[in-house]
N, C-alpha and C positions, 0 to 999 in steps of 0.2 A: 905827814898829816899836818894840816894847818891849824894852829891853835889861835883862838881869838878871845880876848878878854874884855868884857863889858862894852860891847859894840854900841855905839849910839844908834837910836832908832832910825835916823835918816840913812844909816849905812846898811840896814838890814836887806834891802832889795838887792844890793850888789853882792853882799855876803851870801845870800840864799839863792843866787842865780844858778839855774840848772846848766849842766855842761852838755846841752843838746842844741842841735841846729833848729832854726826856725822853719816854718812852713815855706817861706819864700826861698830859702836856700836849697830846698829839695824839690820844690813844686815842678820845675821844668822837667826833671828826670821822671817824676811820677806821671806827669801829663803825657810825656812821650810814650811811656809804656801803656797808659790807658788808651791812647789813640791807636796804638798798634793792635792791641787786643780788640778794641771796638771795630776796627776796620778789617782785620785779617783773621779774627777768631782763632780757631784751633791751630792754624799754621803759625800764628804768632807765638802761641803757647809753646809749641815744639821748640822754636828757636830761642825763646827767652829762657826756658828751662835748661836747655843745653848751655846757654851763656852764663846763667847765674848759678845753676846747681851742678853743672858738669856732666849731665846725663841726657841722652836723647831718648824720648819716650814716644811710642806709637799710640799707647792707650794710657790715659791719666787716671782711670778709675781702678781702685783696688778690687781685685777679684775675690770671690768666695774662697778660692783655693789659697790665696795669700793670707786670708784671715785664719783659716784652719791651720796653716803652717805656723802662723804667729802664736796661736794659742799654745802650741807645744814648746815654743821657744822661751816663753816667760816662766821664770822659776816659780815654784809653789809658794815660796816665801813672799815674792813680790805680788803674786796673785792675791794672797791673803791680805796683804797691806792695802792693795787697791780695793778689795771687797769691803774692808773695814771703812776706808775713806768714803767709798760709794754709799755705804749705809748711813754714815754720819751726815754727809752732804745731803742725802735724800731726806733724812729726818728734819734737818734745819730748814730746807727749802719747802718741804711739804707743809710745815707749820706756818708758812707765809700765805697759804691760801686764804682768801676772804670770801664771804658769802655775798649774795646780791644785796645792795643797799637800796632800801625801798622807803620812800617818804611821800606822804600826802602834804603838799605845800599849801594848798587851799582846798576847801570843800569841792570835790569833783575834779581836782587836779592831782594826778598821780605821776610821780617821777621816780625813776630808779636807774641804777647803774649796775652793770655787771661786766666781767672781764672775759675776753675771748682771746685765744692764742693767735700769735702771728703765724700765718700758714707756712711760709718758707723762710728759714733762717740759715745763715752761713756762719760757721764757726772757724776761726783761724787759730791754728795751734802751731806755735814756733817749733822748729826742729833744729837743724844746725848743730851747734856745739852742745846744746842741752835740749834734747827732745822732751817737751813738757807734756807727758801723758797726764799729769795732774790737771792740766788745763782742760783736757777732754772731759774730765769729771765735772769740773767747775762750770762748764758751759752746757754740756749735753744732758746732765742730770736735771737742771731746772727746765731746760727746753722740753724734755720728755714729760716732766710733771705738768708743765703748762699745757701740753697737748699739741705742740707744733707738729703739723702733718709731715713736713719735709725738713730734715736736719742734715745739712751738707757740711762736711768737715774738710777743710783744705789744710794740708801740711806738706812741707817740702820733702822730696825724696833724697836719699843719699846717693853717692856716686854710682851705686849699682841699681838705682831705680827702686829701692826698697824703702818702706816706712818702718820706723822703729816698732818692734813687736809689741812693746808695752802700750804704745799709742793705739795699735789695732785692737789689742785685748780690751782696753778701756772703752774704745768706740763701740766695739761689739757688745760689751756689757751694758752700755748706756742706750743702745738702740738707735745709733746713728744710721740714717738711711743711705747715705752715699759718702764714701771716703775718696778724696781726690788728691793726687800727687802733684800739688802745686804749692809754691811758696812765694813769699815776698810780695812785691807790688803786683805781679801778674796774677796772683791768687785773688787779691782784692779786686783787681780789674775784672776778672772773670765772674766773681760773685756780683759785681756791679752791673755789668752789661750782659752777661751770658754769652755763650758761643754756640756753635752748631751742636755740640755734645752736652751742653750744660745750661740749664735755665738760670736766669738771674734770681737773686733772693731779695727779700723785702728788708732785711736787717742783717748787719754784719757785726759779729762779736769777736772778741779776743785780743790779747796783747800782742806786741811785736816790737821790732826795733824802730828806729826813727823813721825809716822809709815806709814801713807798714803803717805806722801811726799817721803819717801825713797822707798816705794813700786812703786810709779810712776817712779822714777828714774831707778829702777831695771827693770821695764817693758820694757824700751828701749833696754835692752839686748836681748829681745825676739821678736823684730821686730814690736813693737808698739811704736808710737811716743806719746809725751805728749805736753801739752801747755807750761808748764814751771815748775820749782820747786816752788810750792806755799804752804808753810808750815805755822807755827805759825805767827800770825799777828804782825805788828810792825808799829810804827809811829815815825817820828822825826819832831819836831816843832822848827822853828827858829822864835824868837820874840825879840822885843825891848820894849822901854818904851811906845809905842803906843798900845801895846797889852793889852787885858783884862785878868787878871790872872784867873778869874773864867772860862772864855771860854777855856783857854788853859788846865786847870785842867780837864774840862769835856771831852776834846778831848783825853787827856792821859788816862782817865778812860774808855772811850768808846772802846779803844783798849785793855786795861788791862782786861776787863771783858770777852774777847774772851777765855782766858785760862791762866793758870799759867805760861806757857812758852812764852807768848807774851812779847814784849818789847816796852817800851815807853821812848823817849829821848826828853828833852828840851835843845836847844842851844840858849843862850841869850847873847846879847851885853849889857844888862842892869842888873847889878849885883843884885839889890834888887828884881828883878822878881823871882829869884830862890826860895827865902823864901816865897814870896807871893803865888806862885803857889803851893809850898809844903803845905802851910796851907789850901789852897782851896781843894787840893786833899784829905787831911785828913778829911775835913768837908764834902765834897760830897760823899766820900767813905761810910760813915755811912748810907747813904740813899739808897745805891744800893742793890737790892735783891741778886746780885751775888758778894757781897763784899768780901767773902772769896776767890773766884777765882781771883778777881781783885787785892786783897791785895798781893797775891803771885807774880803777874806780877809787881806790884809796887815795890816790894822788889828788882827786877832786873832793875828798872828804873834808869836813870841818869839825873841829872840837871847840865848842863855844862855852865860855864861862859867863854866867849872869848872876846877879846878886840876889834875886828873889824868884819864888814860884810864879808870881804875877808876871814878871818879865818873860820867864820861860814860856808861859802859856801864850802870852801875846805874840812872841816870836813864832811859836808853833802855828798859831792860827794864821799868821801872815804867810808862812810857808805853805800850809795846806798839804801835809805829807800824804803819800799813798799809804804807808804803814807808819803808825805812831805807837811807840813802846814807852810805857811809863813804869819806871822802877824808882819809886819815891814814897816816902812816908806820907806825902800829901796826895796820895792816889785819888781820893774822892774829889779833891779840888780840881784835878785835871779832868776827871770823868765828867764833872758837872760843867766845866768851863770850855771843853774842847768843842769847837764849832766847825773846823775844817780839817777833816782827816778821812781817808778812805776806810781804814779798819784800825781799831785800837787794841793793843795787847797790854794786859795789866799784870804787874808783879814779876818777880825775879824768875819764876818758873813758867812763864808764858812766852816761849820763843816765837818769833814771827813765822818760822817755818811750820809751826803747828797749823796756822791758818792757811799756809800754802798747800797743805796736804790733807790732814785728817780730822781736825777739830769739828768741821762742818760748815764754817762760814766760807764765803766765796773769796777767792784770791784775785779775781779779775777786777781791778780797782783803778780809779782815776789817778793819773800822775801829772807831773808838770804844773801843779797848782790847781788842776781842775777839780780837786776835792772841795774847792770852795763852791762849786755849783753842780757837780755831778755826784750821783750815788754809785757805789760799786754794783756789779751785776747781782741781781736777785730774781726771784720768781716773776715779779712784775715786769722785769726787763723783756720777758718773752711774751708779754700779753698787752692787749689794748683795752683800755677802759671805755666802754660804750654806754651812752645814756639813752634812756627811753622815756617817753611820756604819753600819757593817755588822758584826755580831757573829755568829760561828759558834758551834756547840754547844760547841766547845772554849773559845771566848772567854767565853761566859756561865758556863761551869763555873769559869773562872779568876777572874772578878771578881764573880760573883753573890753570894757570901757577904758581900762588902764592901758591896754595894748594900743587902742585907737589914739589915745592922747599922746603917748610916747612916739608912735609912728608918725603922726602928723607933725609933731615938734621936730622930728628929724627930716621931714619933707619926703617921707616914703609912703606915698598914698596907696600904693599897691598893697603894702603891708597892712595898712589900716583897712582897706577894702576887704581883705581876706577875713577879717574879723566881722566887719559891718554886715557883710552878706550873710554870715551865719546868725548874727543877732537878729537881723530882720526876719530870717527864716523862722526863728523861734517865736518872734512876735506874731507872725502870721500863722503860727500853728503848723508849719510844714515839717 
């Protein structure tokens, strides 16, 4: 692990650089897959799935029989945990509902806004070395609460053409309408363009590796919106002498085991903590089944000592972490001052993994610095805010002349005339 002491501010951007490829380095590959799916539809999907996932499929949709089989394969203990997580996530996201906002801006001018669900949404759930059934809950629960009519879930099959039973159990529990055995770039391409067997969606959600992240970003060029750029996982921990080194090490490793391109950073105002945490990481890493993956990410990790909470906060806001953990006596200072973070975890007994699974907040969060401009997934992510207005004859009389003046000043005389003709009608008693 790389230890850095009192870095100058002009060095921060280089120190905090993510170990990920840029859009430009991956774009050609993504575009090739996109063009193949767009031009050849289901035939391309068969070949791409065989190439990337090692299995040839004739039908990409999960059948009711497969779901029934999966329900029996999930242990009672895991079912109970998923049900508790589902309940907490549902509570937190249901509380985000808002009522119609209704305002009379002028006498006779009524304006209001209300939210309507996005009709068709696509959810991407990573499989591979870690089938993330928890992501099903994080995406499908708010989609269902929002009232989305069609919820399509894409997730990669294993070498036998099967989907992890826990993913199917969670999808069934959440009311997903279609489950598709597709992973990677080809899944994003299918949700973007549609094929003979599947309609395109209006918005794509979900985390993924660097290739999925770039594919989602390129999907926006083809009229499909996305939740956010959500790529390789990352965590930044701010800690002082009140922190428990073993706890911090466990949080760093929990992110590191996601993948070799994950990033973990500790920022501390207590110099001895850097070596204490490093020793704990080395110790705990030995016991992890995914230690080889975690070790790759740990190689990219940083242990940074700074002299004050103010510097620690400024560095954190510059980085804009996906996950931000605070183990400091100055907790309130960081709560009040944090501006750029996907989700924040406070205190020694609030592990990031609680937010990944059961606490109720959403774990689909912006990475790669996008926390500076994007929110994590929430109920509003699955809805559109639509505005309405109704103007009475009294209302158009009150504001009409101002519309005329502004329209004429912009040289848009058709706009002016749309008001003038109505005002003249009122004058003539029509």
